[in-house]
N, CA, C and O atoms as a printed pandas DataFrame, in Angstrom:
     atom_number atom_name residue_name chain_id  residue_number  x_coord  y_coord  z_coord
0              1         N          UNK        A               1   40.189  110.244   45.560
1              2        CA          UNK        A               1   40.895  109.016   45.902
2              3         C          UNK        A               1   40.155  108.396   47.056
3              4         O          UNK        A               1   39.487  109.097   47.816
4              5         N          UNK        A               2   40.261  107.120   47.197
5              6        CA          UNK        A               2   39.475  106.367   48.355
6              7         C          UNK        A               2   40.469  106.319   49.842
7              8         O          UNK        A               2   41.696  106.236   49.776
8              9         N          UNK        A               3   39.900  106.370   50.833
9             10        CA          UNK        A               3   40.321  106.144   51.849
10            11         C          UNK        A               3   41.650  105.033   52.218
11            12         O          UNK        A               3   42.612  105.244   52.956
12            13         N          UNK        A               4   41.291  103.700   51.362
13            14        CA          UNK        A               4   42.027  102.531   51.472
14            15         C          UNK        A               4   43.411  102.999   50.515
15            16         O          UNK        A               4   44.613  103.042   50.779
16            17         N          UNK        A               5   42.774  103.258   49.525
17            18        CA          UNK        A               5   44.006  103.809   48.728
18            19         C          UNK        A               5   44.974  104.806   48.857
19            20         O          UNK        A               5   45.957  104.861   48.118
20            21         N          UNK        A               6   44.699  105.764   49.950
21            22        CA          UNK        A               6   45.428  106.681   50.406
22            23         C          UNK        A               6   46.351  105.744   51.630
23            24         O          UNK        A               6   47.571  105.634   51.509
24            25         N          UNK        A               7   45.647  105.146   52.720
25            26        CA          UNK        A               7   46.158  104.534   53.610
26            27         C          UNK        A               7   47.543  103.612   52.676
27            28         O          UNK        A               7   48.715  103.811   52.995
28            29         N          UNK        A               8   47.222  102.774   51.702
29            30        CA          UNK        A               8   48.049  102.224   50.997
30            31         C          UNK        A               8   49.157  102.693   50.696
31            32         O          UNK        A               8   50.248  102.125   50.641
32            33         N          UNK        A               9   48.859  103.828   50.480
33            34        CA          UNK        A               9   50.130  105.145   49.612
34            35         C          UNK        A               9   50.702  105.602   50.840
35            36         O          UNK        A               9   51.902  105.859   50.744
36            37         N          UNK        A              10   50.103  105.808   52.153
37            38        CA          UNK        A              10   50.904  105.991   53.050
38            39         C          UNK        A              10   51.904  104.983   53.510
39            40         O          UNK        A              10   53.065  105.278   53.792
40            41         N          UNK        A              11   51.517  104.052   53.560
41            42        CA          UNK        A              11   52.230  102.813   54.193
42            43         C          UNK        A              11   53.130  102.449   52.942
43            44         O          UNK        A              11   53.721  101.383   53.109
44            45         N          UNK        A              12   53.308  102.890   52.082
45            46        CA          UNK        A              12   54.323  102.591   50.748
46            47         C          UNK        A              12   53.823  101.410   50.208
47            48         O          UNK        A              12   54.723  100.866   49.568
48            49         N          UNK        A              13   52.632  100.674   50.176
49            50        CA          UNK        A              13   51.933   99.522   49.635
50            51         C          UNK        A              13   51.508   99.701   48.008
51            52         O          UNK        A              13   51.272   98.849   47.152
52            53         N          UNK        A              14   51.513  101.198   47.950
53            54        CA          UNK        A              14   51.052  101.387   46.342
54            55         C          UNK        A              14   51.641  102.584   45.990
55            56         O          UNK        A              14   51.690  103.417   46.894
56            57         N          UNK        A              15   52.147  102.925   44.812
57            58        CA          UNK        A              15   52.844  103.968   43.890
58            59         C          UNK        A              15   51.971  105.136   44.324
59            60         O          UNK        A              15   50.747  105.033   44.244
60            61         N          UNK        A              16   52.505  106.153   44.745
61            62        CA          UNK        A              16   52.143  107.450   44.606
62            63         C          UNK        A              16   51.581  108.126   42.982
63            64         O          UNK        A              16   52.064  107.910   41.871
64            65         N          UNK        A              17   50.399  108.995   43.365
65            66        CA          UNK        A              17   49.746  109.453   42.017
66            67         C          UNK        A              17   50.790  110.530   41.602
67            68         O          UNK        A              17   51.329  111.415   42.267
68            69         N          UNK        A              18   50.915  110.144   40.169
69            70        CA          UNK        A              18   51.572  111.246   39.637
70            71         C          UNK        A              18   51.015  112.741   39.593
71            72         O          UNK        A              18   51.842  113.652   39.638
72            73         N          UNK        A              19   49.904  112.986   39.524
73            74        CA          UNK        A              19   48.992  113.616   39.115
74            75         C          UNK        A              19   48.900  114.638   40.982
75            76         O          UNK        A              19   49.004  115.794   40.572
76            77         N          UNK        A              20   48.845  114.690   41.685
77            78        CA          UNK        A              20   49.199  114.987   43.156
78            79         C          UNK        A              20   50.284  116.093   43.031
79            80         O          UNK        A              20   51.320  116.008   42.372
80            81         N          UNK        A              21   49.809  117.283   43.881
81            82        CA          UNK        A              21   50.922  118.380   43.624
82            83         C          UNK        A              21   52.207  118.014   44.555
83            84         O          UNK        A              21   52.027  117.418   45.617
84            85         N          UNK        A              22   53.291  118.328   44.195
85            86        CA          UNK        A              22   54.578  117.737   44.910
86            87         C          UNK        A              22   54.993  119.329   45.734
87            88         O          UNK        A              22   55.589  120.192   45.090
88            89         N          UNK        A              23   54.684  119.506   46.872
89            90        CA          UNK        A              23   55.304  120.693   47.237
90            91         C          UNK        A              23   55.761  119.961   48.719
91            92         O          UNK        A              23   55.648  118.761   48.968
92            93         N          UNK        A              24   56.280  120.957   49.585
93            94        CA          UNK        A              24   57.221  120.432   50.593
94            95         C          UNK        A              24   55.976  120.403   51.879
95            96         O          UNK        A              24   56.020  119.644   52.847
96            97         N          UNK        A              25   54.911  121.401   51.613
97            98        CA          UNK        A              25   54.099  121.244   53.136
98            99         C          UNK        A              25   53.233  120.147   52.641
99           100         O          UNK        A              25   52.352  119.883   53.459
100          101         N          UNK        A              26   53.196  119.407   51.544
101          102        CA          UNK        A              26   52.225  118.163   51.129
102          103         C          UNK        A              26   53.041  117.061   51.424
103          104         O          UNK        A              26   52.477  115.979   51.588
104          105         N          UNK        A              27   53.993  117.112   51.501
105          106        CA          UNK        A              27   55.273  116.043   51.997
106          107         C          UNK        A              27   55.364  115.910   53.433
107          108         O          UNK        A              27   55.644  114.836   53.966
108          109         N          UNK        A              28   55.173  116.793   53.963
109          110        CA          UNK        A              28   55.165  117.326   55.509
110          111         C          UNK        A              28   53.896  116.711   56.157
111          112         O          UNK        A              28   53.934  116.102   57.226
112          113         N          UNK        A              29   52.885  116.895   55.506
113          114        CA          UNK        A              29   51.381  116.389   55.881
114          115         C          UNK        A              29   51.489  114.995   55.853
115          116         O          UNK        A              29   51.327  114.322   56.870
116          117         N          UNK        A              30   51.814  114.398   54.495
117          118        CA          UNK        A              30   51.583  113.091   54.577
118          119         C          UNK        A              30   52.814  112.487   55.458
119          120         O          UNK        A              30   52.800  111.288   55.738
120          121         N          UNK        A              31   53.700  113.186   55.819
121          122        CA          UNK        A              31   54.626  112.466   56.792
122          123         C          UNK        A              31   53.864  112.228   58.275
123          124         O          UNK        A              31   53.981  111.142   58.842
124          125         N          UNK        A              32   53.209  113.138   58.762
125          126        CA          UNK        A              32   52.672  113.499   59.899
126          127         C          UNK        A              32   51.239  112.406   59.868
127          128         O          UNK        A              32   50.843  111.798   60.863
128          129         N          UNK        A              33   50.781  112.353   58.884
129          130        CA          UNK        A              33   49.829  111.501   58.461
130          131         C          UNK        A              33   49.994  109.892   58.712
131          132         O          UNK        A              33   49.154  109.216   59.306
132          133         N          UNK        A              34   51.325  109.347   58.112
133          134        CA          UNK        A              34   51.853  108.452   58.129
134          135         C          UNK        A              34   52.286  108.051   59.204
135          136         O          UNK        A              34   52.168  106.841   59.396
136          137         N          UNK        A              35   52.852  108.776   60.149
137          138        CA          UNK        A              35   53.232  108.542   61.986
138          139         C          UNK        A              35   52.137  108.345   62.525
139          140         O          UNK        A              35   52.030  107.328   63.210
140          141         N          UNK        A              36   51.132  109.135   62.403
141          142        CA          UNK        A              36   49.807  109.224   63.224
142          143         C          UNK        A              36   49.040  107.845   62.888
143          144         O          UNK        A              36   48.285  107.378   63.741
144          145         N          UNK        A              37   49.220  107.203   61.683
145          146        CA          UNK        A              37   48.511  105.976   61.474
146          147         C          UNK        A              37   49.244  104.851   61.919
147          148         O          UNK        A              37   48.626  103.879   62.352
148          149         N          UNK        A              38   50.582  104.851   61.867
149          150        CA          UNK        A              38   51.635  103.832   62.361
150          151         C          UNK        A              38   51.579  104.019   63.936
151          152         O          UNK        A              38   51.759  102.918   64.457
152          153         N          UNK        A              39   51.419  104.893   64.763
153          154        CA          UNK        A              39   51.089  104.926   65.736
154          155         C          UNK        A              39   50.023  104.495   66.383
155          156         O          UNK        A              39   50.141  103.855   67.429
156          157         N          UNK        A              40   48.521  104.869   65.698
157          158        CA          UNK        A              40   47.402  104.199   65.986
158          159         C          UNK        A              40   47.489  102.590   66.149
159          160         O          UNK        A              40   47.117  101.909   67.105
160          161         N          UNK        A              41   48.128  102.159   64.858
161          162        CA          UNK        A              41   48.088  100.690   64.627
162          163         C          UNK        A              41   48.813  100.144   65.820
163          164         O          UNK        A              41   48.412   99.113   66.360
164          165         N          UNK        A              42   49.803  100.757   66.228
165          166        CA          UNK        A              42   50.665  100.153   67.163
166          167         C          UNK        A              42   49.837  100.180   68.447
167          168         O          UNK        A              42   49.923   99.149   69.114
168          169         N          UNK        A              43   49.200  100.966   68.842
169          170        CA          UNK        A              43   48.195  101.430   69.793
170          171         C          UNK        A              43   47.197  100.263   70.082
171          172         O          UNK        A              43   46.871   99.816   71.182
172          173         N          UNK        A              44   46.701   99.790   68.567
173          174        CA          UNK        A              44   45.593   98.937   68.481
174          175         C          UNK        A              44   46.243   97.490   68.897
175          176         O          UNK        A              44   45.632   96.761   69.678
176          177         N          UNK        A              45   47.112   97.224   68.515
177          178        CA          UNK        A              45   47.985   96.061   68.824
178          179         C          UNK        A              45   48.486   96.013   70.189
179          180         O          UNK        A              45   48.670   94.878   70.628
180          181         N          UNK        A              46   48.753   97.011   70.973
181          182        CA          UNK        A              46   49.233   96.918   72.501
182          183         C          UNK        A              46   47.876   96.658   73.165
183          184         O          UNK        A              46   47.933   95.926   74.153
184          185         N          UNK        A              47   46.465   97.190   72.757
185          186        CA          UNK        A              47   45.233   97.182   73.447
186          187         C          UNK        A              47   45.028   95.504   73.160
187          188         O          UNK        A              47   44.811   94.850   74.180
188          189         N          UNK        A              48   45.064   94.951   72.218
189          190        CA          UNK        A              48   44.805   93.416   71.845
190          191         C          UNK        A              48   45.485   92.666   72.491
191          192         O          UNK        A              48   44.915   91.650   72.890
192          193         N          UNK        A              49   46.705   92.824   72.790
193          194        CA          UNK        A              49   48.030   92.096   73.402
194          195         C          UNK        A              49   47.339   92.303   74.724
195          196         O          UNK        A              49   46.818   91.292   75.195
196          197         N          UNK        A              50   47.223   93.555   75.495
197          198        CA          UNK        A              50   46.728   93.431   76.945
198          199         C          UNK        A              50   45.190   92.668   77.125
199          200         O          UNK        A              50   44.850   92.070   78.146
200          201         N          UNK        A              51   44.531   92.795   76.161
201          202        CA          UNK        A              51   43.462   91.997   76.641
202          203         C          UNK        A              51   43.573   90.492   76.425
203          204         O          UNK        A              51   42.792   89.735   77.003
204          205         N          UNK        A              52   44.582   90.010   75.557
205          206        CA          UNK        A              52   44.781   88.818   75.352
206          207         C          UNK        A              52   45.384   88.199   76.334
207          208         O          UNK        A              52   45.050   87.048   76.612
208          209         N          UNK        A              53   46.337   88.825   77.003
209          210        CA          UNK        A              53   47.079   88.276   78.031
210          211         C          UNK        A              53   47.279   89.001   79.264
211          212         O          UNK        A              53   48.329   89.324   79.819
212          213         N          UNK        A              54   45.638   89.264   79.705
213          214        CA          UNK        A              54   45.590   89.878   81.169
214          215         C          UNK        A              54   45.923   88.879   82.165
215          216         O          UNK        A              54   45.680   87.681   82.015
216          217         N          UNK        A              55   46.525   89.420   83.261
217          218        CA          UNK        A              55   46.547   88.650   84.329
218          219         C          UNK        A              55   45.584   87.865   84.888
219          220         O          UNK        A              55   45.829   87.218   85.907
């Protein structure tokens, strides 16, 4: 699976692949990955905001 498809799955933009294993550890891993991706995107937005509206 490509990186863009995986990101779309994390952000609920794409349906989950039915052939993937369904264990609680995989769910935890995807949850942590989703959280880190969202925090990264938030940090990028903050950095851009600070660069554009610098005093």
